[in-house]
C-alpha positions as CSV (number, residue, x, y, z in Angstrom):
1,X,27.0,-1.3,22.6
2,X,29.2,1.7,22.9
3,X,27.4,4.9,24.1
4,X,27.7,7.4,21.3
5,X,25.8,10.1,23.3
6,X,28.2,10.0,26.1
7,X,31.1,9.7,23.7
8,X,30.0,12.9,22.0
9,X,29.6,14.6,25.4
10,X,33.2,13.6,26.3
11,X,34.5,15.0,23.0
12,X,32.5,18.2,23.6
13,X,34.1,18.7,27.0
14,X,37.5,18.5,25.3
15,X,36.6,21.1,22.7
16,X,36.4,18.5,19.9
17,X,32.7,18.6,19.1
18,X,33.2,21.0,16.2
19,X,35.3,18.5,14.3
20,X,34.6,15.5,12.3
21,X,36.3,13.4,14.9
22,X,33.3,12.0,16.9
23,X,31.4,10.9,13.8
24,X,34.4,9.4,12.2
25,X,35.5,7.5,15.3
26,X,32.0,6.2,16.0
27,X,31.6,5.0,12.5
28,X,35.0,3.3,12.7
29,X,34.1,1.5,15.9
30,X,30.7,0.3,14.5
31,X,32.3,-0.8,11.2
32,X,34.8,-2.9,13.1
33,X,32.2,-4.4,15.3
34,X,34.2,-3.4,18.3
35,X,33.0,-3.7,21.9
36,X,35.0,-0.8,22.9
37,X,37.0,2.1,21.4
38,X,40.7,1.7,21.4
39,X,43.6,4.2,21.2
40,X,44.4,3.1,17.7
41,X,40.8,4.0,16.6
42,X,41.2,7.5,18.1
43,X,44.5,7.8,16.2
44,X,42.9,7.0,12.9
45,X,39.8,9.2,13.5
46,X,42.0,12.1,14.6
47,X,44.0,11.8,11.4
48,X,40.8,12.1,9.3
49,X,39.6,15.0,11.4
50,X,43.0,16.7,11.3
51,X,42.9,17.2,15.1
52,X,46.0,16.4,17.2
53,X,45.3,14.6,20.4
54,X,47.9,13.8,23.0
55,X,48.2,10.3,24.6
56,X,47.0,11.8,28.0
57,X,43.8,12.9,26.4
58,X,43.3,9.6,24.7
59,X,43.6,7.8,28.0
60,X,41.1,10.2,29.5
61,X,38.7,9.6,26.6
62,X,38.9,5.9,26.8
63,X,37.9,5.8,30.5
64,X,34.7,7.7,29.7
65,X,33.9,6.1,26.4
66,X,34.1,2.5,27.6
67,X,32.1,3.2,30.7
68,X,28.8,3.5,28.9
69,X,26.2,1.0,27.7
70,X,23.7,3.2,25.7
71,X,24.1,5.8,23.0
72,X,22.6,7.3,19.9
73,X,21.0,4.0,19.3
74,X,18.3,5.2,21.6
75,X,17.4,7.9,19.1
76,X,17.7,5.5,16.2
77,X,15.2,3.1,17.9
78,X,12.6,5.9,17.8
79,X,12.5,5.4,14.0
80,X,11.5,9.0,13.6
81,X,9.2,9.4,10.6
82,X,9.9,11.9,7.8
83,X,6.9,14.0,8.9
84,X,8.5,15.0,12.2
85,X,10.3,18.3,11.9
86,X,13.3,19.4,14.1
87,X,12.8,21.8,17.0
88,X,14.2,24.6,14.9
89,X,12.2,26.7,12.4
90,X,13.7,28.8,9.6
91,X,12.1,32.3,9.5
92,X,12.9,34.5,6.5
93,X,11.3,37.5,8.1
94,X,13.9,39.9,9.4
95,X,13.4,42.3,12.3
96,X,11.4,45.4,11.2
97,X,9.8,43.7,8.2
98,X,6.0,44.3,8.2
99,X,3.7,41.8,6.5
100,X,0.4,42.5,4.9
101,X,-2.1,40.3,6.7
102,X,-5.5,41.6,5.5
103,X,-7.2,39.2,3.0
104,X,-9.1,40.9,0.2
105,X,-11.5,39.5,-2.4
106,X,-9.8,37.8,-5.4
107,X,-9.9,40.1,-8.5
108,X,-9.4,38.1,-11.6
109,X,-9.0,39.2,-15.2
110,X,-11.8,39.7,-17.7
111,X,-12.8,36.7,-19.9
112,X,-10.7,36.3,-23.0
113,X,-9.6,33.6,-25.4
114,X,-11.7,30.7,-26.2
115,X,-13.9,31.3,-23.1
116,X,-15.0,34.6,-24.6
117,X,-15.5,33.3,-28.2
118,X,-17.4,30.1,-27.7
119,X,-16.5,26.4,-27.7
120,X,-14.4,24.3,-29.9
121,X,-16.1,21.4,-31.8
122,X,-13.7,19.0,-30.2
123,X,-13.5,19.0,-26.4
124,X,-9.8,18.0,-26.5
125,X,-9.0,21.3,-28.2
126,X,-9.4,22.7,-24.7
127,X,-6.5,20.7,-23.3
128,X,-4.1,23.6,-23.5
129,X,-6.6,26.2,-22.3
130,X,-5.6,28.3,-19.2
131,X,-7.2,27.9,-15.8
132,X,-8.9,31.3,-16.3
133,X,-10.5,30.1,-19.6
134,X,-11.5,26.7,-18.2
135,X,-12.9,28.3,-15.1
136,X,-15.2,30.5,-17.1
137,X,-16.4,27.6,-19.3
138,X,-17.2,25.4,-16.2
139,X,-18.8,28.3,-14.3
140,X,-21.1,29.1,-17.2
141,X,-21.9,25.4,-17.6
142,X,-20.7,25.3,-21.2
143,X,-18.3,22.5,-20.2
144,X,-18.9,20.0,-17.4
145,X,-16.3,19.0,-14.9
146,X,-17.1,15.4,-15.7
147,X,-16.3,16.0,-19.4
148,X,-13.1,17.9,-18.7
149,X,-12.0,15.2,-16.2
150,X,-12.6,12.4,-18.7
151,X,-10.7,14.3,-21.4
152,X,-7.7,14.8,-19.2
153,X,-7.7,11.3,-17.9
154,X,-7.8,10.0,-21.4
155,X,-4.8,12.2,-22.3
156,X,-2.9,11.0,-19.2
157,X,-3.4,7.4,-20.3
158,X,-2.5,8.2,-23.9
159,X,0.8,10.1,-23.3
160,X,2.1,8.4,-20.2
161,X,3.7,5.5,-22.0
162,X,5.9,8.0,-23.9
163,X,6.4,10.8,-21.3
164,X,6.2,8.6,-18.1
165,X,4.7,11.3,-15.9
166,X,2.1,9.3,-13.9
167,X,2.7,7.3,-10.8
168,X,-0.9,6.7,-10.0
169,X,-4.2,7.7,-11.6
170,X,-6.8,8.7,-9.0
171,X,-9.6,8.0,-11.5
172,X,-12.3,6.9,-9.0
173,X,-11.7,9.8,-6.7
174,X,-11.6,12.2,-9.7
175,X,-14.9,11.1,-11.2
176,X,-16.6,11.3,-7.9
177,X,-15.3,14.9,-7.3
178,X,-16.2,15.9,-10.9
179,X,-19.8,14.7,-10.4
180,X,-20.0,16.6,-7.1
181,X,-18.6,19.7,-8.8
182,X,-21.2,19.7,-11.6
183,X,-24.0,19.1,-9.1
184,X,-22.9,22.0,-6.9
185,X,-22.5,24.4,-9.8
186,X,-25.9,23.4,-11.1
187,X,-27.3,24.2,-7.7
188,X,-25.7,27.6,-7.7
189,X,-22.9,26.7,-5.2
190,X,-19.9,27.9,-7.2
191,X,-16.7,27.7,-5.1
192,X,-14.4,29.8,-7.3
193,X,-12.1,29.6,-10.4
194,X,-10.7,26.1,-9.6
195,X,-14.1,24.5,-9.1
196,X,-14.3,21.4,-11.3
197,X,-10.8,21.8,-12.8
198,X,-8.6,18.6,-13.0
199,X,-5.2,18.9,-11.5
200,X,-2.1,16.7,-10.8
201,X,-0.1,16.4,-7.6
202,X,3.6,15.8,-7.3
203,X,3.8,12.4,-5.6
204,X,5.3,13.7,-2.4
205,X,1.9,15.0,-1.3
206,X,0.1,12.5,0.9
207,X,-3.3,11.5,-0.5
208,X,-5.6,9.3,1.6
209,X,-6.4,6.0,0.0
210,X,-3.6,6.2,-2.6
211,X,0.0,5.4,-2.5
212,X,2.5,8.3,-2.0
213,X,5.8,6.9,-3.3
214,X,8.2,9.9,-3.3
215,X,9.3,8.5,-6.6
216,X,11.8,6.2,-4.8
217,X,12.6,2.6,-5.0
218,X,11.7,1.0,-1.7
219,X,8.7,3.3,-1.2
220,X,6.7,2.0,-4.2
221,X,3.8,0.8,-2.0
222,X,3.9,3.4,0.7
223,X,0.5,4.7,1.9
224,X,0.1,7.7,4.2
225,X,-3.3,7.8,5.9
226,X,-3.9,11.5,5.5
227,X,-4.4,14.2,2.9
228,X,-1.7,16.9,2.7
229,X,-3.0,20.4,3.6
230,X,-2.6,21.5,-0.1
231,X,-4.7,18.5,-1.2
232,X,-7.4,19.4,1.4
233,X,-7.4,23.0,0.3
234,X,-7.8,22.2,-3.4
235,X,-10.6,19.7,-2.5
236,X,-12.3,22.6,-0.7
237,X,-11.8,24.8,-3.8
238,X,-13.6,22.1,-5.8
239,X,-10.6,21.1,-7.9
240,X,-10.5,17.5,-9.1
241,X,-7.3,15.5,-8.5
242,X,-6.8,13.2,-11.5
243,X,-3.2,11.9,-10.9
244,X,-0.2,11.6,-8.6
245,X,2.6,12.7,-10.8
246,X,6.3,11.7,-10.9
247,X,9.2,13.2,-9.1
248,X,12.8,12.1,-9.2
249,X,13.5,9.8,-6.4
250,X,13.2,11.7,-3.0
251,X,12.9,15.0,-4.9
252,X,16.0,14.9,-7.1
253,X,16.1,15.0,-10.9
254,X,13.7,13.2,-13.2
255,X,14.8,9.6,-12.7
256,X,12.3,7.6,-10.6
257,X,11.6,4.0,-9.9
258,X,9.4,3.7,-13.1
259,X,11.9,5.3,-15.5
260,X,12.7,8.8,-16.7
261,X,10.0,11.4,-17.1
262,X,10.3,13.1,-20.5
263,X,10.2,16.6,-21.9
264,X,7.1,16.9,-24.2
265,X,9.1,19.2,-26.5
266,X,11.7,16.5,-27.0
267,X,10.7,13.1,-25.6
268,X,14.3,11.9,-25.9
269,X,15.1,14.3,-23.1
270,X,14.3,14.1,-19.4
271,X,11.8,16.7,-18.1
272,X,14.3,17.8,-15.5
273,X,13.3,17.7,-11.8
274,X,12.4,17.2,-9.3
275,X,8.8,18.3,-10.2
276,X,9.3,16.2,-13.3
277,X,5.8,14.9,-13.7
278,X,3.9,18.1,-12.9
279,X,5.8,20.1,-15.5
280,X,5.7,17.4,-18.1
281,X,1.9,16.7,-17.7
282,X,1.0,20.4,-17.6
283,X,3.1,21.2,-20.7
284,X,1.6,18.2,-22.5
285,X,-2.0,19.4,-21.8
286,X,-2.8,16.5,-19.6
287,X,-4.0,18.5,-16.5
288,X,-5.3,22.0,-16.1
289,X,-2.6,22.7,-13.5
290,X,-0.3,20.9,-11.1
291,X,1.4,21.3,-7.8
292,X,5.2,20.9,-7.5
293,X,7.8,21.6,-4.9
294,X,11.2,23.4,-4.8
295,X,14.1,23.1,-2.4
296,X,16.8,24.3,-4.8
297,X,15.4,24.5,-8.4
298,X,12.7,21.8,-8.5
299,X,10.0,24.1,-9.8
300,X,12.4,26.4,-11.8
301,X,14.3,23.7,-13.6
302,X,11.4,21.5,-15.0
303,X,9.3,24.6,-15.7
304,X,12.2,25.8,-17.9
305,X,12.8,22.5,-19.6
306,X,9.1,21.9,-20.3
307,X,8.1,25.5,-21.2
308,X,5.7,25.9,-18.2
309,X,4.9,28.9,-16.0
310,X,6.0,28.0,-12.5
311,X,5.7,29.9,-9.2
312,X,8.0,29.3,-6.3
313,X,6.3,31.1,-3.5
314,X,8.0,32.8,-0.6
315,X,9.2,30.4,2.0
316,X,6.5,30.1,4.7
317,X,3.6,31.1,2.5
318,X,2.2,27.6,1.6
319,X,2.0,24.9,4.4
320,X,3.9,21.8,3.7
321,X,1.9,19.5,6.1
322,X,1.6,16.1,4.5
323,X,4.4,16.7,2.0
324,X,7.7,14.7,2.1
325,X,10.4,16.7,3.9
326,X,13.8,17.1,2.3
327,X,15.0,20.3,3.9
328,X,12.9,21.9,6.6
329,X,14.6,25.3,6.1
330,X,14.2,25.4,2.3
331,X,11.3,23.3,1.1
332,X,8.4,25.2,-0.7
333,X,5.2,24.1,-2.5
334,X,3.9,25.9,-5.5
335,X,1.9,25.7,-8.7
336,X,3.1,24.8,-12.2
337,X,0.7,26.1,-14.8
338,X,0.4,27.3,-18.4
339,X,-0.1,31.0,-17.6
340,X,0.9,33.5,-14.9
341,X,-2.6,34.3,-13.7
342,X,-3.2,30.5,-13.4
343,X,-0.5,30.5,-10.7
344,X,-2.2,33.4,-8.9
345,X,-5.5,31.6,-8.8
346,X,-4.0,28.4,-7.5
347,X,-1.9,30.2,-4.9
348,X,-5.0,31.9,-3.7
349,X,-6.5,28.6,-2.8
350,X,-3.5,26.9,-1.1
351,X,-1.6,29.6,0.9
352,X,-1.9,30.6,4.6
353,X,-1.4,29.0,8.0
354,X,-2.8,25.6,8.8
355,X,-1.8,25.5,12.5
356,X,0.4,22.5,11.7
357,X,3.4,23.8,9.7
358,X,5.2,26.2,12.1
359,X,7.1,27.9,9.3
360,X,4.0,29.4,7.7
361,X,3.5,33.2,8.1
362,X,0.2,35.1,8.4
363,X,1.0,37.0,5.2
364,X,-1.9,37.7,2.8
365,X,-1.8,37.2,-0.9
366,X,-4.3,39.4,-2.7
367,X,-4.4,38.9,-6.4
368,X,-5.6,41.9,-8.4
369,X,-5.4,41.4,-12.2
370,X,-6.0,45.1,-12.7
371,X,-2.9,46.2,-10.6
372,X,-1.0,48.8,-12.5
373,X,2.3,47.1,-13.2
374,X,3.7,50.3,-14.8
375,X,4.1,51.8,-11.4
376,X,6.3,49.0,-10.1
377,X,10.0,49.5,-9.4
378,X,11.8,46.9,-11.6
379,X,15.5,46.1,-11.5
380,X,17.5,43.6,-13.5
381,X,20.7,41.7,-12.7
382,X,22.9,43.5,-15.1
383,X,26.1,41.5,-14.5
384,X,24.2,38.2,-14.9
385,X,22.7,39.2,-18.2
386,X,26.0,40.5,-19.5
387,X,28.2,37.7,-18.1
388,X,29.9,35.7,-20.8
389,X,29.3,31.9,-20.8
390,X,33.0,31.1,-20.3
391,X,32.9,33.3,-17.1
392,X,30.0,31.1,-15.8
393,X,31.3,27.7,-16.8
394,X,35.1,28.0,-16.6
395,X,36.6,25.1,-14.7
396,X,39.7,25.3,-12.5
397,X,43.1,24.8,-14.0
398,X,44.4,21.4,-13.2
399,X,47.7,19.6,-13.3
400,X,48.2,16.7,-15.6
401,X,46.2,13.6,-14.4
402,X,48.1,10.8,-12.8
403,X,45.8,8.0,-14.1
404,X,43.7,7.1,-17.2
405,X,40.6,7.3,-15.0
406,X,41.4,10.8,-13.9
407,X,42.0,11.8,-17.5
408,X,38.7,10.3,-18.6
409,X,36.9,12.2,-15.9
410,X,38.5,15.5,-16.7
411,X,37.7,15.1,-20.4
412,X,34.1,14.4,-19.5
413,X,34.0,17.5,-17.3
414,X,35.5,19.5,-20.2
415,X,32.8,18.3,-22.6
416,X,30.1,19.2,-20.0
417,X,31.5,22.7,-19.6
418,X,31.7,23.2,-23.4
419,X,28.2,22.1,-24.0
420,X,26.9,24.4,-21.2
421,X,28.9,27.3,-22.7
422,X,27.5,26.7,-26.2
423,X,23.9,26.6,-24.9
424,X,24.4,29.7,-22.7
425,X,25.9,31.6,-25.6
426,X,23.0,30.6,-27.9
427,X,20.4,31.5,-25.2
428,X,21.9,34.9,-24.5
429,X,19.8,36.4,-27.4
430,X,16.6,35.4,-25.6
431,X,17.7,37.2,-22.4
432,X,18.7,40.3,-24.4
433,X,15.4,40.3,-26.3
434,X,13.5,40.0,-22.9
435,X,15.2,43.2,-21.6
436,X,14.5,45.0,-24.9
437,X,10.8,43.9,-24.7
438,X,10.4,45.1,-21.2
439,X,11.9,48.5,-22.1
440,X,9.6,48.6,-25.1
441,X,6.6,48.0,-22.7
442,X,7.7,51.1,-20.8
443,X,9.4,49.4,-17.9
444,X,12.2,51.5,-16.5
445,X,14.8,48.9,-15.8
446,X,17.4,49.8,-13.1
447,X,20.7,47.8,-12.9
448,X,21.2,46.0,-9.7
449,X,23.6,43.4,-8.3
450,X,23.3,40.7,-5.7
451,X,25.8,40.9,-2.8
452,X,29.0,38.8,-3.2
453,X,28.9,36.1,-0.7
454,X,29.8,32.3,-0.7
455,X,26.2,31.2,-1.3
456,X,27.1,27.7,-2.5
457,X,28.9,27.0,0.8
458,X,25.6,27.7,2.6
459,X,23.9,24.9,0.7
460,X,25.6,22.5,3.2
461,X,22.5,23.2,5.3
462,X,20.3,21.6,2.7
463,X,22.6,18.6,2.4
464,X,22.7,18.0,6.1
465,X,19.0,18.3,6.6
466,X,18.3,16.0,3.6
467,X,20.7,13.4,5.1
468,X,18.9,13.7,8.4
469,X,15.5,13.4,6.8
470,X,16.6,10.1,5.2
471,X,19.1,9.0,7.9
472,X,17.6,5.5,8.2
473,X,17.8,4.9,4.5
474,X,21.6,5.5,4.6
475,X,22.3,3.5,7.8
476,X,20.2,0.5,6.7
477,X,21.8,0.3,3.3
478,X,18.4,0.7,1.6
479,X,19.7,3.6,-0.4
480,X,20.9,1.1,-2.9
481,X,17.2,0.6,-3.9
482,X,17.1,4.1,-5.4
483,X,17.4,4.0,-9.2
484,X,19.9,6.9,-9.7
485,X,23.3,6.1,-8.2
486,X,25.7,8.6,-9.8
487,X,28.1,10.7,-7.8
488,X,25.7,13.6,-7.7
489,X,22.7,11.5,-6.7
490,X,21.2,11.3,-3.2
491,X,22.8,8.0,-2.0
492,X,26.3,9.4,-2.4
493,X,25.2,12.9,-1.1
494,X,23.6,11.4,2.0
495,X,26.6,9.3,2.8
496,X,29.0,12.3,2.4
497,X,26.7,14.4,4.6
498,X,27.5,12.2,7.6
499,X,30.8,14.0,7.7
500,X,29.5,17.5,8.0
501,X,30.4,18.8,11.5
502,X,27.6,20.3,13.6
503,X,29.5,23.5,14.1
504,X,29.9,24.0,10.3
505,X,26.2,23.6,9.9
506,X,25.6,26.4,12.4
507,X,28.3,28.5,10.7
508,X,26.5,28.1,7.4
509,X,23.3,29.2,9.1
510,X,25.0,32.3,10.4
511,X,26.4,33.1,6.9
512,X,22.9,32.6,5.6
513,X,21.5,35.1,8.0
514,X,24.1,37.6,6.7
515,X,23.0,36.8,3.2
516,X,19.3,37.4,4.1
517,X,20.2,40.9,5.5
518,X,22.3,41.9,2.5
519,X,19.7,40.6,-0.1
520,X,16.9,42.4,1.8
521,X,18.8,45.7,1.3
522,X,18.8,45.1,-2.4
523,X,15.1,44.4,-2.5
524,X,14.3,47.6,-0.5
525,X,14.6,49.5,-3.8
526,X,12.6,47.2,-6.0
527,X,9.3,45.4,-6.2
528,X,10.6,43.0,-8.8
529,X,14.0,42.0,-10.2
530,X,14.4,40.3,-13.6
531,X,17.1,37.6,-13.9
532,X,18.4,34.9,-16.2
533,X,17.0,31.6,-15.0
534,X,20.4,29.9,-15.1
535,X,22.3,32.2,-12.8
536,X,23.4,32.4,-9.1
537,X,20.1,34.0,-8.2
538,X,18.5,30.5,-8.0
539,X,20.7,29.5,-5.1
540,X,20.6,33.0,-3.5
541,X,16.8,33.3,-3.4
542,X,16.2,29.8,-2.3
543,X,18.4,30.4,0.7
544,X,16.7,33.8,1.5
545,X,13.2,32.5,0.8
546,X,12.3,35.1,-1.9
547,X,9.6,34.1,-4.5
548,X,10.2,33.7,-8.2
549,X,8.1,33.2,-11.4
550,X,9.7,31.2,-14.2
551,X,8.0,31.6,-17.6
552,X,8.7,30.5,-21.2
553,X,10.8,33.0,-23.1
554,X,11.1,31.7,-26.7
555,X,11.5,28.5,-28.7
556,X,15.0,27.5,-29.7
557,X,15.5,27.2,-33.5
558,X,17.0,24.4,-35.6
559,X,20.4,26.1,-35.3
560,X,20.5,25.6,-31.5
561,X,23.5,23.5,-30.2
562,X,22.6,19.9,-29.7
563,X,23.1,18.3,-26.3
564,X,26.3,16.4,-25.8
565,X,24.4,13.2,-25.0
566,X,21.1,11.5,-26.0
567,X,20.7,9.8,-22.6
568,X,17.3,11.0,-21.2
569,X,18.5,10.4,-17.7
570,X,21.6,12.6,-18.1
571,X,21.1,16.2,-16.9
572,X,23.4,17.4,-19.7
573,X,20.8,16.4,-22.2
574,X,19.2,19.9,-22.1
575,X,18.3,22.6,-24.6
576,X,18.7,21.9,-28.3
577,X,16.5,22.5,-31.3
578,X,12.8,22.9,-30.7
579,X,13.0,23.3,-26.9
580,X,12.0,26.3,-24.7
581,X,14.1,29.0,-23.1
582,X,12.9,30.7,-19.9
583,X,13.1,34.0,-18.0
584,X,12.8,34.5,-14.2
585,X,11.2,37.3,-12.2
586,X,12.1,37.7,-8.5
587,X,9.9,39.3,-5.9
588,X,10.1,40.7,-2.4
589,X,9.2,38.3,0.4
590,X,5.4,37.8,0.4
591,X,5.3,40.2,-2.6
592,X,3.8,37.7,-5.0
593,X,0.9,40.0,-6.1
594,X,3.3,42.5,-7.6
595,X,5.7,39.8,-8.8
596,X,2.9,38.0,-10.7
597,X,1.5,41.3,-12.1
598,X,4.7,42.3,-14.0
599,X,5.3,38.7,-15.1
600,X,1.8,38.5,-16.5
601,X,2.3,41.7,-18.4
602,X,5.4,40.4,-20.0
603,X,3.9,37.1,-20.8
604,X,0.9,38.7,-22.5
605,X,3.2,41.0,-24.4
606,X,5.2,38.1,-25.8
607,X,2.8,35.2,-26.0
608,X,5.5,32.5,-25.7
609,X,3.2,30.6,-23.3
610,X,0.7,30.0,-26.2
611,X,3.1,27.7,-28.0
612,X,2.6,24.1,-27.2
613,X,4.5,20.8,-28.0
614,X,3.3,18.7,-30.9
615,X,2.7,15.3,-29.4
616,X,2.6,12.2,-31.5
């Protein structure tokens, strides 16, 4: 075997480590089954890397390269599990930033809705009730946890054949937990607002005794002998886990090894991803709440598609121990619910250090439903709200294609842009109405703009980390077992990431630090910033670690533009008649209490969250 480690060391000494050259050359040597690297291989690799190397240097390299017997294979042989994080920790807290660390008692809202008026004749009429309502009914023993659990399990079984949101029902565990909850409540040992409430976990959260599949072919029978920290904390809160819910394979999209998870508002449409199952099941009234995850839109996108209320917490607020890693510097866990206060109640139970995830900060989250949101400083991304759809979707001008294949591809891209433009133009009225409503509520909206920086280029960090997290999958060729195999799916992305130079990863991290500083300056003047969900803020705030709340913002009418395809697994199949629009509220780092307060006020003033899909 050639020694890749010493080969890289030689290249570093020659100033070549910042190029693609080492990776390209090593891959070429392995592909050709060579026992040693030749000058010709160096020539080919240097051409790919666009680095000129003189013959003298080549001779010098060959002497060192072919002297060795070991290499990176030593690292490969360790078979590092996905749960091992790198010796680098992303910290969104900038120098001088002070965190509130004192935990205060939870202050929830007064009883309202069905919990204040009585009980429906049919228990299933509670399926769309909020966590706050269900909590009161369980606390006062008007509804038992066992009854709720049975109702939600029955609905999961009834609607899963259509919506495909369940990987594994945890029925035995759930019924045991529900019986325990009822016994504790009867004995006066009430644990809080989640006690006895059935919930669903995105199937990247390890759950002892049950498979944790990551939604991916090749991992269908994987079992991890531990409970994720979030699972443990919800157990401690008395919540009842009823199902492991779907995610797109390895946390991308809504296509998993069992099919495509569907949107309850339009079952011919995917639910988006990657928290596909949590959003679909919550919107369909099949769990009281769920836990999803986001790296770059995986709570935001399915919450939008399915009309849920999703909270993406600040990076480093909720421990990810026991959750599948995709990007150590960007992964976040958060609740997907039917109402804003539900998200606050769930977050209260799952946040805070666990002494295992080194990224978690000691910040406190103190929910106070009586907080006066009228005193908050609120901005809005004026340019994003006013931007015309053709400004957002315009494609580059291209020369005439040379082949029929290129022509077909460009026509497809044009259709994609046109469909997105039509949907954005139609949805603009929902965004305009949101700003008008906030002003009507007495919110003094101040125009604000995010700094102009190449944010998309910084996403190379996510790509590189994801490829490292699933390195063995790519090298072994098992990536072919994943269901989705399009150009934008993980298998192709992971392969492409092998060509990202180490230096460019570091440069992206440095650019990200600049972005963090500039965005922090923007937030100095605001407690909350309102934004269109489909705008650049999604990339920006995932990079900087800022929290967001995504909530339903109106039901599209029969005149809404139809999607350009009926394929449920195609991401272009979005929007259309009878589906939900959304709005996003952004908060300061670890400023979730204020963020949720203004989002709740808007939600209660509009009532869009009270609309639910009509399921067959």
